[in-house]
Every structure is written in structure tokens, then in C-alpha cells.
C-alpha positions as CSV (number, residue, x, y, z in Angstrom):
1,M,3.2,-15.4,-7.1
2,R,0.0,-13.5,-7.9
3,Y,1.3,-9.9,-9.8
4,A,0.0,-6.5,-9.1
5,I,0.1,-2.8,-9.4
6,C,-0.3,0.6,-8.5
7,N,-2.8,2.5,-10.5
8,E,-1.2,5.8,-10.5
9,T,1.0,4.2,-13.1
10,F,-1.4,5.2,-15.9
11,Q,-2.8,8.2,-15.0
12,G,-3.4,9.8,-18.2
13,L,-3.6,7.2,-20.4
14,P,-6.7,5.9,-21.9
15,L,-7.6,2.9,-18.8
16,P,-9.4,0.3,-20.5
17,D,-6.9,0.1,-23.0
18,A,-4.0,0.1,-20.5
19,Y,-5.7,-2.2,-18.6
20,A,-5.8,-4.7,-20.5
21,Q,-2.4,-4.4,-21.7
22,V,-1.4,-4.8,-18.1
23,R,-3.3,-8.0,-17.5
24,A,-2.1,-9.5,-20.9
25,M,1.8,-9.0,-19.6
26,G,0.5,-11.7,-17.0
27,Y,-0.7,-9.1,-13.7
28,E,-3.6,-10.5,-12.0
29,G,-4.4,-7.2,-9.7
30,L,-4.5,-3.8,-9.3
31,E,-3.7,-1.4,-6.2
32,A,-5.7,2.1,-6.9
33,A,-4.9,5.2,-5.0
34,P,-7.9,7.1,-4.1
35,F,-7.3,10.3,-5.7
36,T,-7.1,8.9,-8.7
37,L,-10.6,7.9,-8.5
38,I,-11.3,11.8,-8.1
39,D,-11.6,14.3,-11.6
40,E,-11.7,17.5,-9.4
41,G,-12.0,18.9,-6.2
42,P,-11.1,18.2,-2.9
43,V,-10.1,14.6,-2.5
44,D,-12.7,12.5,-0.1
45,V,-13.6,9.4,-1.1
46,R,-17.1,10.0,0.8
47,R,-17.8,12.2,-3.0
48,I,-17.4,8.9,-4.7
49,T,-20.7,8.0,-5.6
50,P,-22.1,4.1,-5.9
51,A,-22.0,4.8,-9.5
52,A,-18.9,5.8,-9.7
53,R,-17.6,2.8,-7.5
54,R,-19.5,0.3,-10.1
55,H,-18.1,1.3,-13.0
56,Y,-14.4,1.7,-12.3
57,A,-14.8,-1.8,-10.5
58,D,-16.6,-3.1,-13.6
59,M,-14.0,-1.2,-15.8
60,V,-10.7,-3.3,-13.9
61,R,-12.7,-6.7,-13.8
62,D,-13.6,-6.0,-17.6
63,A,-9.9,-6.0,-18.4
64,G,-9.4,-9.2,-16.4
65,L,-7.8,-7.8,-13.3
66,E,-9.1,-7.7,-10.1
67,I,-8.9,-4.5,-7.4
68,V,-5.9,-5.6,-4.5
69,G,-6.9,-2.8,-1.9
70,L,-5.9,0.9,-1.5
71,H,-2.9,3.0,-1.0
72,W,-1.6,6.1,-0.7
73,L,-4.8,6.6,1.7
74,L,-4.6,9.9,2.6
75,A,-2.7,11.5,-0.1
76,K,-4.0,15.0,-1.3
77,T,-6.4,15.1,1.9
78,T,-6.7,17.6,4.6
79,G,-8.0,18.0,8.2
80,F,-6.7,13.8,8.7
81,Y,-3.5,12.9,10.7
82,L,-3.2,9.7,12.1
83,T,-0.7,10.7,14.9
84,S,-2.3,14.4,16.4
85,P,-2.6,14.9,19.7
86,E,-6.0,16.6,19.1
87,P,-9.0,14.1,19.7
88,A,-11.2,15.8,17.1
89,V,-8.7,15.2,14.5
90,R,-7.9,11.6,15.4
91,Q,-11.6,10.8,15.6
92,R,-11.8,12.4,12.0
93,T,-9.4,10.4,11.0
94,A,-10.8,7.3,11.8
95,D,-14.1,7.9,10.5
96,Y,-11.9,8.8,7.3
97,L,-10.2,5.5,7.0
98,A,-13.6,3.6,7.7
99,A,-14.8,5.5,5.0
100,L,-12.1,4.4,3.0
101,A,-12.6,0.9,4.2
102,D,-16.3,1.1,2.7
103,L,-14.5,2.2,-0.5
104,C,-12.1,-0.6,-0.3
105,A,-14.6,-3.1,0.0
106,D,-17.0,-1.4,-2.5
107,L,-14.6,-2.0,-5.4
108,G,-13.4,-5.6,-4.5
109,G,-10.6,-5.1,-2.6
110,S,-9.4,-6.3,0.8
111,V,-6.1,-4.2,1.8
112,M,-5.2,-1.0,2.6
113,V,-1.5,-0.4,3.1
114,F,-1.2,2.8,5.4
115,G,1.7,4.7,4.2
116,S,0.9,8.7,3.8
117,P,3.9,10.0,6.1
118,V,3.0,13.7,6.2
119,Q,-0.1,12.9,7.8
120,R,2.0,10.8,10.6
121,N,5.1,12.1,10.8
122,L,6.0,13.3,14.6
123,L,4.1,17.1,15.2
124,P,6.2,19.6,17.1
125,G,6.1,18.6,21.1
126,V,4.7,14.8,20.0
127,D,7.0,12.0,20.9
128,H,7.5,8.6,19.3
129,A,6.0,6.8,22.1
130,Q,3.2,9.2,22.2
131,A,2.6,9.3,18.6
132,Q,2.5,5.2,18.9
133,R,-0.6,5.8,21.0
134,Y,-2.3,8.1,18.9
135,A,-1.8,6.0,16.0
136,A,-3.3,3.3,18.1
137,D,-6.2,4.9,18.8
138,V,-7.2,6.2,15.4
139,L,-7.0,2.5,14.5
140,R,-9.1,1.2,16.7
141,A,-11.8,3.1,16.2
142,A,-11.5,2.5,12.0
143,L,-11.0,-1.1,12.5
144,P,-14.8,-2.3,13.5
145,R,-16.0,-1.0,10.0
146,C,-12.8,-2.9,8.3
147,L,-13.8,-5.8,10.3
148,D,-17.2,-5.9,8.9
149,R,-16.2,-5.2,5.4
150,G,-13.4,-7.3,5.5
151,V,-10.5,-5.2,5.0
152,V,-7.5,-5.0,6.5
153,V,-5.0,-2.2,7.2
154,A,-1.4,-2.8,6.2
155,L,1.0,-0.2,8.2
156,E,3.8,0.5,6.5
157,P,7.1,1.1,7.2
158,L,8.8,4.5,5.5
159,G,12.5,4.7,5.7
160,P,13.6,7.4,7.3
161,A,14.4,9.7,4.0
162,E,10.2,9.9,3.7
163,G,9.1,10.3,7.7
164,D,10.1,10.4,11.3
165,F,7.5,8.0,12.3
166,L,7.3,4.0,12.0
167,V,10.9,3.9,9.9
168,T,11.5,0.3,10.4
169,A,9.9,-2.6,10.2
170,A,10.1,-3.7,13.6
171,A,8.5,-0.5,14.8
172,A,6.0,-0.7,12.7
173,A,5.7,-4.4,13.6
174,E,5.2,-3.2,17.0
175,L,2.3,-0.3,16.8
176,V,0.8,-3.9,14.8
177,R,0.9,-5.9,18.2
178,Q,-0.3,-3.0,20.2
179,V,-3.7,-2.2,18.3
180,D,-4.1,-6.2,18.7
181,S,-6.9,-6.6,15.6
182,P,-6.5,-9.1,12.8
183,A,-7.7,-6.0,10.8
184,C,-4.5,-4.4,11.4
185,R,-1.5,-6.3,10.0
186,L,2.1,-5.3,8.1
187,H,2.8,-4.3,4.9
188,L,6.7,-4.5,3.6
189,D,7.5,-2.4,0.6
190,V,11.7,-2.7,-0.7
191,K,12.5,0.8,-1.2
192,A,11.7,1.0,2.3
193,M,13.1,-1.8,4.0
194,S,16.4,-0.9,1.7
195,S,16.8,2.1,4.1
196,E,17.9,-0.5,7.3
197,T,20.3,-2.1,8.3
198,Q,18.9,-5.4,8.4
199,P,18.9,-7.7,5.2
200,I,15.6,-7.7,3.2
201,P,15.0,-11.3,3.3
202,D,16.1,-11.0,7.1
203,I,13.4,-8.6,7.5
204,L,11.0,-10.4,5.8
205,R,11.6,-14.2,7.7
206,A,11.6,-12.2,11.0
207,Q,7.9,-10.3,10.2
208,A,6.2,-13.1,8.2
209,P,3.9,-13.7,10.7
210,L,2.4,-10.3,10.4
211,L,2.9,-9.3,6.6
212,A,-0.4,-9.0,4.4
213,H,1.0,-7.2,1.8
214,F,4.1,-6.6,-0.2
215,H,5.5,-3.6,-3.0
216,A,8.2,-4.2,-5.1
217,N,10.5,-1.2,-6.5
218,D,13.4,-0.1,-6.0
219,P,15.4,2.9,-4.1
220,N,16.0,4.2,-7.3
221,R,12.0,5.2,-7.3
222,R,11.8,3.0,-10.6
223,G,10.5,-0.6,-10.9
224,P,11.8,-4.3,-9.5
225,G,15.0,-5.0,-11.0
226,M,15.3,-1.4,-12.6
227,G,18.0,-0.7,-9.9
228,S,20.9,-2.0,-7.8
229,V,18.4,-4.2,-5.5
230,D,18.9,-7.8,-6.3
231,F,15.5,-9.8,-6.2
232,R,17.0,-13.0,-6.4
233,P,17.1,-13.8,-2.4
234,I,13.8,-11.4,-1.8
235,M,12.1,-14.2,-3.7
236,A,13.3,-16.7,-2.4
237,A,12.6,-15.4,1.2
238,L,8.7,-14.8,0.1
239,R,8.6,-18.4,-1.0
240,E,10.7,-19.4,1.9
241,I,7.8,-18.0,4.8
242,A,5.2,-19.2,2.2
243,Y,3.7,-15.6,1.4
244,S,0.4,-16.1,-0.4
245,G,-0.2,-12.4,-0.8
246,W,0.4,-9.7,-3.5
247,V,3.7,-9.0,-4.6
248,S,2.4,-5.4,-6.0
249,V,4.7,-3.1,-8.3
250,E,4.8,0.6,-6.8
251,A,7.0,2.8,-8.7
252,F,7.3,6.7,-8.4
253,V,9.4,7.4,-11.8
254,Y,7.7,6.0,-14.8
255,E,10.7,5.2,-17.4
256,P,11.0,4.5,-20.4
257,S,6.7,4.7,-20.2
258,P,4.2,3.2,-18.0
259,L,3.7,0.7,-20.1
260,E,6.9,-0.2,-20.4
261,L,8.0,-0.1,-16.8
262,A,5.1,-2.5,-16.0
263,R,6.1,-5.0,-18.3
264,Q,10.1,-4.9,-17.5
265,S,8.4,-4.6,-13.7
266,I,7.1,-8.3,-14.1
267,D,9.3,-10.0,-16.4
268,N,12.3,-9.0,-13.6
269,L,10.3,-10.4,-11.2
270,R,9.5,-13.8,-12.4
271,A,13.2,-14.0,-13.7
272,A,14.2,-13.4,-10.0
273,D,11.6,-16.1,-8.6
274,A,12.8,-18.5,-11.4
275,A,16.6,-17.9,-10.3
276,R,15.8,-17.9,-6.6
């Protein structure tokens, strides 16, 4: 297994030192939230200069890590919406996803996790079928740039506590099949899958052909193994389906501290993998 961790975990810390410690723990990859790369002003990745992109990528590489890709794609942005009934909004969103693909590739990444529930939830008067068509329109418009840059958009189902569009792995997989592009695949997240009635290992087996990326965490919003979820059958299922992507730690509560959370998370994942 190749382990990565999300970079927002370490906001406020001296990053070169934090990243070096993460590498020493055994992580090989770093997943970046675009808003962490902008110090002030509106969050728009088109404001990130080529020099700033090189600087960040070099800092990550100097720590011995590689950039996996991006997530929280539309967090803290304005004016973008995946399921809007307004053609101009959908085009603007597609253009921004293309710009995100450029950023991802410039940093050396190859996957963009599309969660962003605030920018995809059903709007008044829009049902799920309509929203799916609108989302497919946006994705198809952005994917040529993704293909050109070697980037995959990985659609992330999120549980009903976070939204009302693509709340199951099956629903997200249906949209992937509708888009029908090698640059559009599926991302799965343990916290989100925990809200489904189907056991997580069964979801992984069912969606194995579409799976491009994986987040390890717990419904308590902490790291893997820091809550009630047993990761042993999950790691066994990933091995069973010959998953070759990243296992990326995404936590939201950084306790007891960001670096200790990172340490416990990778130790727990390795123990679960060894005991599978």
C-alpha cells in the first residue's frame, strides 16, 4: 500500500519540517486542497503563478514526497456549481475544473477528488435526474483538458449528513458511467461509506472496476483506527480487488495534534493491513 495524507492537516505548521516528518513516518504522497495554496484574497487557482506552483511542488519533493493530486476542489470558491440549471454557471464551473486540472498536473498530481457538497447539492426545483444531467454536462466539458494533462476526476459520494446529491457509491458510479470517459472515475471514502447499509468491503468489491482513489478516515472525523470502524476487512478488500492507487488519510479533527494524528493513522493502517 502507498500511503498519502491531505495537506490541510498541517496548516499553520512549518511545512518543510512537517512534510519531512510525515515522510519519515512512511507516507509517500501528499494530497493538496487548492485553498491551502492561496495566502489571501479570493480562492481561484488561476491566481497561483507558475513560480508559486514550482515552489510548492519543489518543497514537497524536497521532503521526499510526491503530490498525489487535489481535493476540496471548489471549497471556499464562489460562482461555481456542478448541478446548476444555468448554462453559464455550468460553463464557468467546467472552465474552472479545467484550470484545476492544469494546477494538478503542474504540481505533479494525477487525480482530482470531486466532493464539494456545497457546490453540488440539489437546488430548488432541480431533481436528482436533472442534477445528474447537469453534472455530466459540466464534467464532459472539462474532461478534454483533464485527458490532455493526464488527470482523472474522481467523483466522491458523500453521506446524507453532508448533502443530497450522490450520497451512495452506486449513485456516483452511475454518473461515472453516464459521463463515459477514462478521465472520470470513482473515489471512495470510509466516513461516507459508513452511512450506507451495505458493508464497506462489499462496496469496494462492487465498485472495484471504477475505483481510482481512496480516503481512509472514521465517521468521528478523525484518522483511520481512531474510531469505531474496523479497518482490517477494509484493507483485506483493497488487497482482494488488487487496488493499486493511494490510501490517503483525510481527517477533519486533528487531535491529539496534526503530526500525532498522522503517526497514529499510518500505524493503524499498517497494523490493519498486516492483520487482514
